[in-house]
Structures are given as structure tokens and as C-alpha cells.
VEXPA-148045 format. One record per atom (N, C-alpha, C): residue in one letter; x, y, z. Coordinates in steps of 0.001 Angstrom, whole numbers, plus 524288, in hexadecimal, padded with zeros to 5 digits. Atoms other than C-alpha are relative to their C-alpha. Example, Ala and Ser with C-alpha at 12.3 -4.5 7.8 and 13.67 -1.06 7.14 Angstrom:
A8037A7FB5A80000/A8300C7EE6C81E78/A80384804B080000/S7FCCC7FB5A7FFC4/S835667FBDC81BE4/S7FCFE80442802DA/
***
This chain:
M8018C7FBD980392/M5DD5A27CA58AACB/M7FB41802F78021D/L804D37FD8D7FE2E/L5D03C27F418B166/L800488020380598/L7FFBE7FE7D7FA80/L5D4FF281808BF52/L7FF79805E2800E4/P800977FA5A7FF11/P5D6C52905A8BE5C/P7FA77801E47FF05/S805557FE5980138/S5C978291FF8B7FC/S7FC2C7FDFF8041C/L80364802237FBF4/L5C2F6289018C1E4/L800838031180518/H7FF157FD047FB36/H5C931290458CD31/H7FD878056C7FFA6/R8021B7FABC800BF/R5C52C29D798C7A2/R7FA0A7FFF58002D/C805B68004E8000F/C5B7212993B8C528/C7FDCF7FE7980559/D801BF801957FACC/D5B607292BC8D27F/D800568048A803DB/K7FF487FB917FC78/K5BB4229EB58D965/K7FBED8042F7FF0B/G803D97FC008013E/G5B1E22A79C8D235/G7FA777FDF97FFBF/K8052F8025F8001C/K5A65529E268D348/K7FD74800997FA9C/R801DA7FF5780556/R5A50529E4B8C489/R7FD457FB0E7FE1D/P802CA804A0801FC/P59B3A295448BDA0/P8032F7FCCB7FC1D/L7FCB1802DB803AC/L5A5E4291858B3F1/L802C27FB6C8029A/L7FD54804247FD24/L5AB9E288D98BE9B/L7FD917FAAE7FED1/T802A8804F680105/T5A16E27E4F8BC05/T8019D7FDBF7FAB4/T7FE7B801CE80539/T5A4D227D988AD8D/T805997FE1A7FFEC/L7FA8A801987FFDD/L5B36727CDC8B039/L800AA7FAD1802E3/L7FFB1804F07FD2B/L5B17B272008BA2D/L7FDDD7FB837FCB4/Q8021C8040280372/Q5A91626A738B081/Q803ED7FE8B7FBC3/L7FC0D8010C803FB/L5B3B126BD88A641/L8046D7FCBE80232/R7FBBB802F17FDA5/R5BE25266E68AF7D/R7FE4B7FA6D80150/T801FB805397FECE/T5B5C025B788B3FB/T7FF827FCB47FB17/L800C7802C4804EA/L5B2F9257E08A5E2/L805207FE217FDA0/G7FB308013A802C9/G5C123257C18A173/G804757FDE28032F/A7FB87801757FCC2/A5C9AC254178AD18/A7FF257FAC5802B5/D7FFF6804B37FCC3/D5CD272474A8B3D6/D802A8801558052C/W7FDF37FECF7FAD2/W5D027247358C248/W801F17FB0D802AA/V7FDCE804627FD10/V5D7E723E948CB76/V7FBB27FD8180345/G80418802B47FD2D/G5CEB7234468D0C4/G7FA918012E7FE0C/G8051C7FEAF8021F/G5C3C2239CC8C880/G7FD178041E80318/V802867FC107FCB6/V5C0E5244668D2A3/V80219805617FE8A/E7FE647FAC7801AC/E5C126252698CDDD/E801378036B804B1/N7FE907FC4C7FBE8/N5C7DF25CA68D633/N7FC64804BE7FFA1/K803FD7FBFB8003D/K5BD262662F8D996/K801D680560801D5/D7FE797FAFE7FDC1/D5C4EA270CA8E065/D8058C8019E7FEA1/D7FAB27FE718015C/D5D227271908D99D/D8002D805947FE0F/F800037FAA1801F7/F5CE3D27E448D301/F7FF13803EE8046A/K800C37FC837FB85/K5CA46283E98E042/K8053880139802AA/K7FAED7FF477FD85/K5D834282018E548/K803EE802A77FC66/Y7FC6D7FDA5803D7/Y5DE2F287A98D8FA/Y800CC805C680136/S7FEBF7FA807FF35/S5E506294BB8DA2C/S802B3802197FB24/S7FD8E7FD9D8049B/S5E8B629DD08CF18/S805BE8011F800E8/K7FA757FF1E7FEDF/K5F5AC2A0098D60F/K803487FB487FE74/D7FD23804B68018A/D5F961292048D2A2/D801217FFDE7FA29/G7FF387FFFF805A7/G5F8C82955A8C442/G7FC657FC1B7FD59/R8035C80399802F6/R5F17128E558B98F/R802607FA8A8000D/P7FDE28055D7FFEA/P5F2F127F7E8BB14/P801CB7FE577FA9B/K7FDB9801A1804FD/K5FB99279CC8B084/K7FE5C7FA7D7FE77/A8018A8055B80138/A5F68526BD58B168/A7FB277FE968031C/A804C0801B07FD5B/A5E9DB265328B500/A801647FC96804AE/T7FF09803277FB58/T5E8F825EE38C267/T7FD2A7FAC87FFC0/H802B2805018009E/H5E084253BA8BD63/H802F17FCB37FC00/P7FD0E8035980394/P5E5F1247E68B608/P7FE318009F7FA5E/T8014D7FFDE80588/T5E65D2477C8A748/T7FC2B7FBA77FEA8/R803E7803EE80171/R5DAF8240568A11B/R8029A7FB547FD62/A7FDD5804C88024E/A5DE152323F89DBA/A7FD7F7FED17FABE/V802CA800CF804EB/V5D40123214892C0/V7FDEC8053F7FE23/G8020A7FB3280225/G5CED623C70889BB/G7FA43800BD8014B/P805857FEFF7FEDC/P5C193242EE88B9D/P7FC797FD9A7FBE2/A803E3801F5803AD/A5B57C23D6F88549/A7FE548046F7FC5B/P801977FBD5803A9/P5B01F244CD87964/P7FC1A803DA8025F/T803CE7FC817FD89/T5A49924A298812E/T8028E8036680420/Q7FD387FD167FBF3/Q5AD6424E1E88C6C/Q803598044E7FD9B/L7FCBA7FC2480297/L5B6BE2550F88338/L7FCB0804607FDAC/H8036C7FC0A8024B/H5AB9925C0187C55/H7FDF3803B98042F/L801E87FCA97FBC5/L5A618260EC8893A/L804508038B80210/M7FBA17FCD67FE24/M5B37B2658F88DC2/M8011E804837FC54/R7FEDB7FBDA803CD/R5B5EB26D1888129/R7FB9B804047FFD9/T804627FC5C80001/T5A84F27305881AD/T80042803B48049E/I7FFA07FCB77FB53/I5AA27277E488F97/I8048C803CB7FF8E/V7FB607FCAA80088/V5B7D327D1288CC6/V7FEF9804647FC23/R8012A7FBF3803ED/R5B3182842F88095/R7FC5F8042780232/A8038E7FC397FDAA/A5A82028A798884A/A802B8803658040F/L7FD497FD107FBEA/L5B18928EB0892FE/L80341804717FDC3/F7FC847FBDA801F1/F5BB402963388AAA/F7FD728035C7FBC1/D802B57FCAA803C1/D5B10329C0C8819C/D80000805A7801F2/E7FF9D7FA7E7FE7F/E5B1E92AAD888177/E7FB24801EB802DA/G804CB7FE527FD6C/G5A3D42AC06885CE/G7FEB97FD03804E9/S80118803247FB5A/S5A4F92A2628910A/S8004780355804EF/E800257FD1B7FB10/E5A2922A6B189EFA/E805688006B80275/G7FAE27FFF47FD85/G5B0562A31A8A33B/G803BA804027FDCD/R7FC7F7FC2380267/R5B6852AD08899FD/R7FDF08058C80075/Q802367FACD7FF5B/Q5ADD62B87D89DC6/Q8022D8028B804EA/S7FE097FD067FB8D/S5B2F82C2F78A6C5/S7FB7D8016380392/R8041E7FEE97FC2D/R5AB2F2C4DE8B359/R800FE8050780301/G7FECE7FB197FD5D/G5B13D2D19E8B750/G8057B801C27FEBC/F7FAF57FDD580188/F5BCE42DA728B592/F804787FD938031B/F7FBE48021D7FC9E/F5C47E2D4AA8C0F3/F7FF4D7FA25800F0/T8010E805917FF3A/T5BF452C6CB8BFDF/T8022A7FCD97FB72/K7FDCD803588040F/K5C6442BC0A8B883/K7FBB67FCC37FD62/K8039380370802C8/K5BF5E2B3EE8AE41/K8008F7FA7380219/D7FFC1805747FE43/D5BC112A5DC8B169/D804317FD017FD09/L7FC078028280341/L5C4D52A17A8A62E/L803D0804227FE24/E7FC0C7FC47801AB/E5D16C2A9038A473/E8025B7FE647FAC4/K7FDB8800E48052A/K5D9A82A99489834/K8029C7FAA47FFA9/D7FD5E8051880010/D5E1CA29D9889BE1/D7FC0A7FB867FFF6/D8040A8040D7FFF0/D5D57C295C289EAB/D7FD957FF547FA95/V802678003880532/V5CF7C2992E89192/V803B67FD827FC13/E7FC33802478039B/E5DC04295C088A3D/E800797FA18800D0/A7FFA68059D7FEEB/A5DCC22888C89119/A7FB2F7FD1D7FDF2/L804C380273801EF/L5CE9A2857E88DB4/L7FFEA7FFD67FA09/E7FFCF7FFE4805B6/E5D06A289A087F8D/E803E67FC037FDED/L7FC24803DA801AF/L5DC9A2812487E7F/L7FDD27FA7B80065/F80255805367FF69/F5D5752754B883CF/F7FBDE7FF0B7FBCE/Y80421800A4803E9/Y5C9F92779187AAC/Y8024F7FF037FA99/S7FD82800B680517/S5D2FC2789986EEF/S8028D7FAA27FF8D/Q7FD538050980033/Q5DB0A26C8F87257/Q7FC337FB6C80043/S803AE804547FF6D/S5CF53264328760B/S7FCF87FEE77FB05/Y80295800F780503/Y5C9FC265968683F/Y802357FB177FD6B/R7FD6E8048580266/R5D3B725AFE86445/R7FF887FB1280354/F80050804807FC84/F5D0AE251F086FAC/F7FD097FB6B7FD9E/P802C88048580233/P5C6732499A86877/P8034E7FCDC7FC2A/A7FCA1802CD803AC/A5D0422466085DC8/A8043B7FCF4802D6/L7FBEE802B77FD0A/L5DA88242AE867EF/L7FDB97FB7580321/L80262804337FCF2/L5D12223A8E8701C/L7FED57FB417FC99/D800DE80448803B3/D5CDD92327B8640B/D8046F8000E7FC00/L7FB6B7FF718035D/L5DBA82326A85E9F/L800147FBED7FBAC/T800088041B803FC/T5DA342256585793/T7FC41801597FB95/G803CF7FE8A803F5/G5CDF6229DD85096/G801AB804C97FCEC/T7FE3E7FB40802A6/T5D3FB2371584D7A/T804277FEC07FBEF/V7FBE480178803B1/V5E00C231128473B/V7FDB17FD007FB68/R80279802FE80437/R5D7892279483F92/R7FD12803A57FC45/E803197FC7A8033D/E5CF03232C083ABB/E803718035F7FC83/I7FCB97FC8980328/I5D9FC23BC583647/I803687FCF27FC2C/A7FCEB803348039A/A5E1412306C82FD6/A7FCA97FD577FBE3/D8039380279803BC/D5D53722BE982858/D7FFBF803467FB08/L7FFF87FD4980505/L5D70622FC081A13/L7FC167FDAA7FC2B/S803B78028D80378/S5CB8322819814CD/S7FCA9803DB7FCF9/D803007FC18802E7/D5C4E3234BF810AF/D8024F801027FA9A/L7FDB37FF628052F/L5CE7B2350580554/L7FDA07FC317FC11/W8027F803C380389/W5C737229537FFCD/W7FA1C800D07FFB3/Y805B17FF687FFF3/Y5B92F22C0180403/Y7FE67805467FDA8/R801EA7FB5180296/R5B2AA235C47FAF5/R7FADA7FEC47FD54/E804E9801BC80243/E5A52A230027F8C1/E7FC90804907FE47/F803347FB7B80167/F59F3723D997F817/F800BB801787FA46/Y7FEEC7FE708055D/Y5A5D92401F7EB18/Y7FE1C7FBEC7FC0F/L8024D803DB80381/L5A07F233767E572/L7FA84801A67FE60/D805387FE1B80149/D592EB239517E635/D800428048C7FC26/L7FF8D7FB8680386/L59782245B07DF7D/L801787FE557FA7D/S7FE39801BD80529/S59DFD23E227D471/S7FC967FBB47FDB3/N8037D8042D801D2/N59307234017D340/N803147FB197FE7C/S7FCBC80490800FC/S59D272292E7D411/S7FF227FBFB8044D/A800778042D7FC23/A59C8721C1C7DAD5/A805047FF4F80319/Q7FAF8800AE7FD6E/Q5AB0321BE87DE03/Q80412803427FD27/F7FBD37FCF18025C/F5B6F52244D7DBB9/F803F47FC5F7FD6B/P7FBAB8030980235/P5C17421F2A7D288/P804D48009F80359/I7FB547FFE37FCAE/I5CEB021C637D887/I8031F805047FF3C/N7FD1E7FB31800FA/N5D481228717D213/N7FDBA804A9802ED/A8026B7FBD67FCF5/A5CB19230C27DA11/A800507FEF9805DB/S7FF71801527FA7E/S5CEA922A3D7E6F4/S804B4802E680248/M7FBD07FCC77FDC9/M5D6A62333E7EFA4/M804C67FCCF801BA/P7FB4D803057FE90/P5DF80228887F56E/P803367FE637FB38/W7FD148018C804A9/W5E305223D67E7CA/W8027B804BB7FD4C/I7FDBD7FB3C8024C/I5E519231C97E2D5/I8050D8016E802D1/L7FB537FEC57FCF6/L5EEC4234357EDEA/L804437FBEE7FF29/T7FC328042B800DD/T5F546227027EC03/T802A18009B7FAB5/K7FDDF7FF4880547/K5F6F8229657DD88/K8038F804C47FFC9/H7FCD67FB3B80000/H5FC62236F07E041/H805697FF0880252/V7FAF1800BA7FD74/V607192328F7E993/V803867FC517FCE1/V7FCD78038580339/V60B70227EA7E014/V801EA802CE7FB18/S7FEBA7FD82804FD/S60B472305F7D3D0/S803198050B800A1/H7FD557FB037FF34/H610C923CF47D9C5/H803CF7FF6780480/Q7FBFE800D37FC05/Q61D46239E07E0F3/Q8042D804377FF89/G7FBD47FC237FFD6/G62732244007E50F/G804137FE7F803F5/S7FBBE801627FC77/S6343D242FB7EBD5/S7FF7F802BA80541/S800657FD077FB2A/S630AD24D307F610/S7FB9D7FE088038C/V80476801D37FCF7/V62388247AB7FA53/V7FEC47FA5F7FE72/P800F78058480159/P622F4238B87FA75/P7FA637FE6580127/L80581801337FF1D/L614392376C7F90E/L7FEDB7FA2E7FFB9/L8011180584800BF/L61539229397F527/L800247FD018052A/A7FFC8802937FAE5/A61869225C180346/A7FAB980017802C2/S805287FF997FD94/S60A72229B5806B6/S7FC057FC587FD93/L803AA80372802B0/L6047A21F517FDF7/L7FCF87FC70803B9/P8030D803417FC62/P600DF215F08092E/P7FBED803218030C/L803BC7FCC87FD20/L5FA322213981050/L7FB3A801477FCAB/L804637FED880378/L5F1DA2247880482/L7FC6F7FB477FF74/L8032F804B480076/L5ED6E2166E80303/L7FD117FED38050C/D8029E800DF7FB01/D5E9BB216908116B/D7FAB1802AB80036/V805267FD9B8004D/V5DE3821F3380DAA/V7FBD07FBD97FF29/Y803C380432800F3/Y5D78A212DE808D2/Y7FEE67FCEA804FE/N800EC8029D7FAFA/N5D96920C9C81637/N7FC2C803258035A/D803937FCB57FD01/D5D2AC2183F81CAA/D7FA7F7FFC37FDC0/A805228003880275/A5C7A2217E7812C1/A7FD537FACA8010F/A8023D805277FEF1/A5C5AD20947814B1/A7FE477FF88805AD/H80172800297FA72/H5C59820ACE82381/H7FADD802ED800E2/R804D67FD107FF59/R5BB062152982289/R7FB657FD0F7FD99/A8043A802D480298/A5B31120CF481906/A7FE047FB7A80356/L80186804A97FD15/L5B312200E6821D5/L7FE35801338058A/Y800E87FF4B7FA6F/Y5B32C2065282FAD/Y7FCFC804EC80167/V802EA7FB357FEE8/V5ACE9213C382E97/V7FAE4800157FCEC/L804A87FFF880352/L5A3982137A8230D/L7FD547FAAD7FFC1/K802058056780020/K5A20020499823B9/K7FD5C7FED17FAC0/Q801F7800DC8054A/Q5A02A203CE814FC/Q803E47FC867FD11/A7FC7A803B580292/A5A60B1F7B280EA9/A800E88016A7FA46/H7FF517FEC38058D/H5A3AA1FCB2800D4/H804198043F7FF30/L7FBE07FC1180064/L5AC732087980372/L8055E7FD7880069/Y7FB06802CB7FF7F/Y5B7471FF73807E7/Y801457FD0E7FAFC/A7FF1A802C7804EC/A5B5771F7767FB76/A801FC803BD7FBC5/E7FE1F7FC20803C5/E5B73C203DB7F35F/E805B0801728011C/I7FA9D7FEA37FE93/I5C393207617FAEC/I803B87FB987FE90/E7FCAB8047E80135/E5C90D1F9AA7F96B/E800E27FF7A7FA22/G7FF5F80039805A9/G5C6701F9D07EAC8/G803A3804367FDFC/E7FC847FBC3801B2/E5CD1E206F37E94A/E8059C7FEE980194/V7FAB3801357FE3E/V5D8CE2026C7F141/V802967FC027FC66/N7FDCA803E780397/N5DABC1F68E7E880/N8019E802887FAD9/L7FEA97FD4A804D6/L5DA791FF577DC94/L8049D803A8800C3/V7FBAE7FC697FED6/V5E39B2092A7E314/V8052D7FD1380033/L7FB2E803027FFA9/L5EDAF1FEA47E608/L801F17FE6A7FA95/D7FE6C801528055A/D5ED971FA3B7D7D3/D8022F804C47FD2B/Q7FE3C7FB3D8029A/Q5EED32082A7D2DA/Q8051A802008025A/L7FB3D7FE2D7FD69/L5F93F20B657DCED/L804B47FCD57FE3B/T7FBB580351801D8/T601981FFCD7D8F5/T801AF801897FA7B/F7FEC67FE678055B/F600AC203CE7CABA/F8028B805667FFE5/L7FDFC7FAA580008/L60345212297CDC5/L805A280037801E4/I7FAA67FFF07FDF8/I60F6720FC57D60B/I803B37FD497FC2E/S7FCB4802C9803C7/S614A6205EB7CC35/S8012C803707FB46/D7FF427FC9A8048B/D6129B20F767C0F3/D8039D8048C8014C/E7FCA37FBA37FE69/E618D921AAD7C890/E805A77FE35800AB/M7FABA802067FF35/M62490212597CC61/M802A17FED37FAC3/Y7FDBF8014C80525/Y6268C20D8B7BE70/Y80191804FE7FD17/G7FEC27FB1F802A5/G625E821B537B8F1/G8049F802CF80272/H7FBC37FD487FD55/H62F12220C87C340/H805497FD7F7FED1/Y7FAF480297800E0/Y639B72168E7C1B5/Y801767FFDE7FA38/K7FED27FF808058B/K6388B2172A7B2E7/K802808054D7FEEF/D7FDA77FAD380093/D63B49225C97B3A1/D8056B8002980274/M7FAE7800167FD6E/M646692233F7BD26/M804097FD3D7FC9B/A7FC5F802C980378/A64C83219697B3DD/A8017A8035C7FB50/A7FEDF7FCA18047E/A64B58223117A890/A803CA804568017E/V7FC897FBCF7FE45/V651DE22DE67B07E/V805877FDF1800E9/L7FACF8023C7FEE7/L65CFD224DE7B4B5/L803017FEC97FB01/T7FD5A80146804F8/T65FEC220F27A6A0/T800E1804CD7FC9F/M7FF4C7FB4080319/M65F7C22EEF7A1AD/M80596801F480080/D7FABA7FDE27FFF8/D66C742350C79DFD/D800558047D803E9/A7FF927FC267FBD6/A6714023D4C7A974/A800A1805887FDEC/A7FF2A7FAC68022F/A6760A248B87A121/A7FB048021F7FD7F/Y804E47FE618027F/Y6695F249087996B/Y7FBEE8018380418/K803C27FED87FBDA/K6615A248C37A603/K8014C80534802A3/E7FE7C7FB0C7FDA2/E66934253FC7ABE1/E7FEB3804957FC6E/R801327FBD8803B8/R6674D25BF679F7D/R7FA1E8012D7FFFC/L805AA7FF347FFD3/L6588F259CD79FE5/L7FE53802AF8050E/N801467FD797FB09/N6581125D897AE41/N8019D805B080006/A7FE387FA978004F/A65FE6269DA7AB60/A7FC3D8034E7FCCA/I803BA7FD2080348/I6565826DC77A0B5/I7FAF38010A8030A/A804DB7FF6F7FD0D/A64AA126B5D7A992/A800C0802DF80527/R7FEAB7FD4D7FB25/R651D5271C47B530/R7FD927FD43804C0/S801EE8031A7FB96/S64D04266E37BE1D/S801847FA4E7FF21/Q7FEAE8057F8005B/Q64F692589D7C108/Q7FB3D7FD017FDE1/V8048B802738026A/V645562538F7B75D/V8003D7FA1580075/Y7FF67805AD8002D/Y64AD6245D67B72E/Y801ED7FDC880533/A7FED2801FE7FAC7/A64CFB2447E7C5DD/A7FAEE7FDF68025D/L804D7802537FE1F/L6427023B107CA40/L7FFB280025805F4/A800D37FFF57FA5C/A63CB923CC57D7C9/A7FF7C7FA6D8020D/K8003E805287FDA1/K63D922315A7E104/K7FA5D7FE70800FD/R80528802227FEE2/R63164228EE7E1D9/R800637FC51804A7/R7FFFC803117FB28/R62D9E221E07EE42/R7FC507FB537FF93/Y8035480496800C3/Y62764215927E90D/Y800EF7FBDB80426/E7FED3804217FC44/E62E2720D6F7F361/E7FCA180064804E7/I8033C7FF607FB4C/I62532213017FDF4/I7FAE77FCEE7FF88/P804D78031780047/P6181720DBD7F91D/P800E77FA537FE74/T7FF3480558801D2/T61DAA201C47F274/T802627FC7E80434/A7FDC98031E7FBB7/A624141FD707FF2D/A7FBD87FE6A803FA/Q80429801387FC4D/Q616E31FC698061B/Q7FE087FA737FF1B/R801AE8057280069/R6142F1EE098089F/R7FADD7FEF5802D4/H804B1800F77FCDA/H6091B1EF4A81265/H7FCF28051D80084/L803317FB4A7FFFF/L6006D1FAC980EBA/L7FA647FE8580191/P80548801817FE50/P5F3BD1F9608169F/P7FBD7802E47FCE2/L8040C7FDA580335/L5E8181FBBB80DCC/L7FB257FC8780026/L80500802C27FF70/L5DA211F77D810F2/L800A97FA9C8027D/G7FF6B804D27FD0E/G5DE5F1ED1081A78/G803BD7FC117FDAE/R7FC338039B80255/R5E8AF1E6E9811D0/R80534802DD7FF67/A7FAC47FDCF8009F/A5F73E1E8F981019/A801857FFB77FA37/I7FE937FFB98058B/I5FB441ED7A80278/I805EC800337FF80/D7FA6A8000B80101/D608EE1EA477FDAA/D801038031C7FB07/L7FF027FCB98048B/L60C271F5C47F4C4/L805017FE577FD2A/R7FB138018080280/R619961F0457F246/R7FF1E7FBB27FBFC/
***
């Protein structure tokens, strides 16, 4: 990518050559660890722009400091006010041509994501951490409360919603184990990040209460649903069709419930223990 620019700067004895060589030394690995000092001198524009690098691909990613320096140099190179983009005469080419600037801008844009890729494990852990749905200590100060009731806890609000509002088109109940996993994230942060045992005790107490309430809620919903189903099945067919015709909709057509999904969970991991929802 830098060969044409290096050749042009070397031929014109331009001071930009030093910066380009520093950038290449900072970011490239070489066979035997020895950098080729004169490959750009042998380069000819008649050969066309090189499509691939002549040095081996890096076996490891750059260090954070190395990456920061590379991005800083690249950003300074393609800046509109940089020396390499200034014209030195009507018949003289710029140190960095349009293709060079586009290549540098592309690298600068793509390298913004490099830190997240270099620490892929940490990145996945961070974006999958939903413990913020439980932590809301700031609002305790505003409400002058020592602790939120369970009805004000976001994981329980979502859990109660997916159990109480079931539709045939969107099976939200299948997401119940994922919602309860919020407590696992909150407990992990309490023990290993904040290192506060009392927070973990609060989470554990809420989880015990949630499991009791969840068992009662699912049982009540199942009883009500199958009671309605039994009533619809025993209803006279002609009478039911007449009522549906009056209402111009299938009033007595019950939507399918998916209780078998959560109730089939025998090993739901929650705070280091396996919960048998069945």
C-alpha cells in the first residue's frame, strides 16, 4: 500500500519519506526480522499498484500503544492540511495521490474496531452483560428507599410480562430462561467486579422470591388457560358459531400457549445452582 508513496517521496527527496518509513516499520513484520530498505527504490509505476504486501501477515495483533501510534500517524497523513496532500506545483504530483489517501482512510476506519477484535473474549462478555437491568442504585437515592420492591425490578417485570402476555405469533415465553439470566450477570458483577457480598445477598434474596412468584404465576396462568379451554370445548358448537358471527371474529378461539417450553427446563443455571422448573 505504501510502496508508490515511498517511491514518489524518495525520488523527489521529500521529508514525508521519513514518516512513511516509520509507519511501515511500526506496523509490518519482515522475513527474518530484517526490514527491506530499498524495495521502494526498485519499484516502478509501470508495474502498477501492488495488490498484496510482500511481507508476511502478522501472527499476533498489535499492542494497544502500537495501534494507537499507527492510527495517529495515518490520520495525520491523510488530513487535508497535511504536507503530503499539498500541491507543490502545476506539473508536480502530490506526495499522496487519491488512491493513497483512500487506502489510508480505509485503514483508519477499519482499525477503529481492532481493539474490540483483539480482546474478543472481553468484548463478547461486555456486550452480553445485562446486569445493568438490575443495578439502579442511583434511583434509590432519589426515592429515599433502602431497596426496591420486586415489582419494581426490571428482570421480574419482564418475566411477568412474558408469562402474562402470550401470543401465538410471538412466543415470548421461550425467552424466560434468558430473562432470569440477568440475575446471573448481576451476581457476577457483584462478586467479581464490585466485590460486594451484600449486593450478592440482595440478588440471592430477590431470586428466591422470584422463583416462588414465578411458580405461582405460571401455575395460575396454566389453570386459567385450561379452564377456559375446557369451557370452550363443552360449549354448544352452533351457539359458539352464532356468537362469533355476531362479534365478526373468532372470540372463542383460544390462542396456543407454550407452557411446555419453560416447564420442561430441568437444569436452569441460576446463581451457581441448577433449578428444576418442571
